C-alpha positions as CSV (number, residue, x, y, z in Angstrom):
1,M,-73.3,-59.9,19.8
2,E,-73.1,-58.7,16.5
3,G,-70.0,-60.2,15.0
4,K,-67.4,-58.4,17.0
5,I,-65.3,-60.3,19.3
6,E,-63.5,-58.3,21.9
7,L,-60.9,-60.2,23.7
8,L,-59.6,-57.4,25.8
9,P,-61.9,-54.8,27.1
10,K,-61.0,-51.3,26.2
11,K,-59.7,-49.4,29.2
12,P,-59.3,-45.8,29.3
13,P,-55.6,-44.7,29.4
14,P,-54.2,-43.9,32.8
15,K,-54.2,-40.3,33.8
16,A,-50.4,-40.1,33.9
17,K,-50.1,-41.3,30.3
18,A,-52.8,-38.8,29.2
19,V,-50.9,-36.0,30.9
20,V,-47.6,-37.0,29.1
21,V,-49.3,-37.2,25.7
22,S,-51.0,-33.8,26.2
23,V,-47.7,-32.2,27.4
24,A,-45.8,-33.8,24.5
25,R,-48.3,-32.3,22.0
26,L,-48.2,-29.0,23.8
27,I,-44.4,-28.7,23.8
28,G,-43.4,-31.1,21.0
29,I,-45.2,-29.4,18.1
30,P,-43.8,-25.9,18.8
31,F,-40.4,-27.5,19.4
32,I,-40.5,-29.2,16.0
33,I,-41.6,-26.0,14.3
34,L,-38.8,-24.1,16.0
35,I,-36.2,-26.7,14.9
36,Q,-37.5,-26.5,11.3
37,T,-37.4,-22.7,11.4
38,I,-33.7,-22.8,12.6
39,F,-32.8,-25.2,9.8
40,L,-34.5,-23.0,7.2
41,I,-32.6,-19.9,8.5
42,L,-29.3,-21.9,8.3
43,L,-30.2,-23.0,4.8
44,G,-30.9,-19.4,3.8
45,F,-27.6,-18.2,5.3
46,H,-25.7,-21.0,3.5
47,L,-27.3,-20.0,0.2
48,K,-26.5,-16.4,0.8
49,L,-22.8,-17.2,1.6
50,E,-22.6,-19.4,-1.5
51,Q,-23.9,-16.5,-3.6
52,D,-21.5,-14.0,-2.1
53,L,-18.6,-16.4,-2.7
54,T,-19.6,-16.8,-6.4
55,T,-19.8,-13.0,-6.7
56,L,-16.5,-12.5,-5.0
57,S,-14.8,-15.1,-7.2
58,S,-16.0,-13.4,-10.3
59,S,-14.8,-10.0,-8.9
60,I,-11.4,-11.4,-8.1
61,G,-11.1,-12.8,-11.7
62,R,-11.9,-9.3,-13.1
63,K,-9.4,-7.6,-10.8
64,E,-6.7,-10.2,-11.6
65,G,-7.2,-9.3,-15.3
66,V,-6.7,-5.6,-14.5
67,L,-3.6,-6.4,-12.6
68,A,-2.2,-8.5,-15.4
69,Q,-2.8,-5.6,-17.8
70,A,-1.0,-3.2,-15.5
71,A,1.9,-5.5,-14.7
72,E,4.1,-4.2,-17.5
73,T,3.4,-0.6,-16.5
74,E,4.1,-1.4,-12.8
75,T,7.5,-3.0,-13.7
76,L,8.5,0.0,-15.8
77,F,7.4,2.4,-13.0
78,R,9.4,0.4,-10.3
79,S,12.4,0.3,-12.6
80,T,12.2,4.1,-13.2
81,Q,11.7,4.7,-9.5
82,S,14.8,2.7,-8.6
83,K,16.9,4.6,-11.2
84,L,15.7,7.9,-9.7
85,E,16.6,6.8,-6.2
86,I,20.1,5.9,-7.5
87,I,20.4,9.3,-9.2
88,A,19.3,11.1,-6.0
89,T,21.9,9.1,-4.0
90,I,24.6,10.0,-6.4
91,R,23.7,13.7,-6.3
92,E,24.0,13.6,-2.5
93,G,27.2,11.7,-2.6
94,F,30.8,12.7,-3.6
95,C,31.3,13.8,-7.2
96,Y,34.4,11.9,-8.3
97,S,34.3,13.3,-11.8
98,C,34.2,16.8,-10.4
99,A,37.3,16.0,-8.3
100,F,39.1,14.9,-11.4
101,K,38.0,18.1,-13.3
102,V,39.4,20.2,-10.5
103,I,42.7,18.3,-10.6
104,K,42.9,18.7,-14.4
105,R,42.1,22.4,-14.1
106,I,44.7,23.3,-11.5
107,T,47.5,21.0,-12.9
108,P,50.1,23.0,-14.8
109,P,51.2,21.7,-18.2
110,L,54.6,20.4,-16.9
111,V,53.0,18.3,-14.2
112,T,52.0,14.8,-15.4
113,L,49.6,12.6,-13.4
114,T,50.7,9.0,-13.5
115,G,48.1,7.3,-11.2
116,A,45.1,8.1,-9.0
117,S,42.9,6.3,-6.5
118,L,39.7,7.4,-4.8
119,K,38.7,6.8,-1.2
120,E,35.4,8.2,0.2
121,E,35.8,12.0,-0.1
122,S,39.5,12.0,-0.8
123,L,41.7,11.6,-3.9
124,S,45.2,10.2,-3.8
125,F,47.4,10.6,-6.9
126,T,51.0,10.3,-8.1
127,A,52.5,12.8,-10.5
128,D,55.8,13.7,-12.1
129,T,57.2,17.2,-12.7
130,P,60.5,18.0,-14.4
131,Q,61.1,21.3,-12.5
132,G,60.6,22.6,-9.0
133,L,58.7,25.7,-10.5
134,A,56.0,23.5,-11.9
135,F,55.5,21.8,-8.6
136,A,55.4,25.2,-6.8
137,R,52.8,26.4,-9.3
138,F,50.7,23.2,-8.7
139,V,50.9,23.7,-4.9
140,T,49.9,27.4,-5.3
141,N,46.9,26.4,-7.4
142,L,45.9,23.8,-4.8
143,L,46.0,26.5,-2.0
144,E,43.8,28.8,-4.1
145,E,41.3,26.1,-4.9
146,E,38.1,26.5,-2.7
147,S,36.9,22.9,-3.1
148,V,40.2,21.4,-1.7
149,E,39.9,21.3,2.1
150,E,43.2,19.5,2.9
151,A,46.3,18.5,0.9
152,A,49.1,16.3,2.1
153,I,52.2,15.2,0.3
154,T,52.6,11.5,1.3
155,S,55.9,10.9,-0.6
156,G,58.3,12.6,-2.9
157,I,61.4,11.4,-4.8
158,L,63.9,13.3,-6.9
159,N,65.3,10.9,-9.6
160,E,68.6,11.1,-11.6
161,K,66.9,13.1,-14.4
162,E,66.1,15.8,-11.8
163,Q,62.4,14.9,-12.1
164,L,60.2,15.1,-9.0
165,T,57.8,12.2,-8.5
166,F,55.4,12.8,-5.7
167,T,52.3,11.3,-4.2
168,M,49.6,13.6,-2.7
169,E,46.3,13.1,-0.9
170,L,43.5,15.7,-1.3
171,S,40.3,16.0,0.8
172,F,37.5,17.9,-0.9
173,N,34.5,19.9,0.4
174,K,31.4,18.2,-1.3
175,E,29.3,21.4,-1.5
176,K,32.1,23.5,-3.0
177,L,33.1,20.7,-5.4
178,K,29.7,20.6,-7.1
179,R,29.6,24.3,-8.1
């Protein structure tokens, strides 16, 4: 023998083991390639998402800058819009100054207003008049006034100086009052 000592004789592998090895090679190598392909696809997807996130972050930064520049204009716009809404509400509501202008216009010189209070679409006031004729003229003016819908004398007192102190409540027509 030529210098080789063989203690165990070489036996061919059993058939079952040969079948397992060949099946493992046949299925295992494509399976490993498939797993690596899936991991490469996932890595590519991760890198794409990371790039999109970076782009989105820079876009948000630019848009925040634009919003910061427009903040003062937006505040001014909202303030102006709020004021316009208040003006529109006032125009649709009862015109208290118009009611006082009507009272001033129809009040004769001898009738003196001493107090007034407003409640929704009505005006309650107290007045003094030295003569019955001035009061009669005032009532006549009230009856001729188109914007006055209803007038009611709620109290009246004749004092020792023969001066009539009366309280009256007037209801107004909003549309006719604004003309």
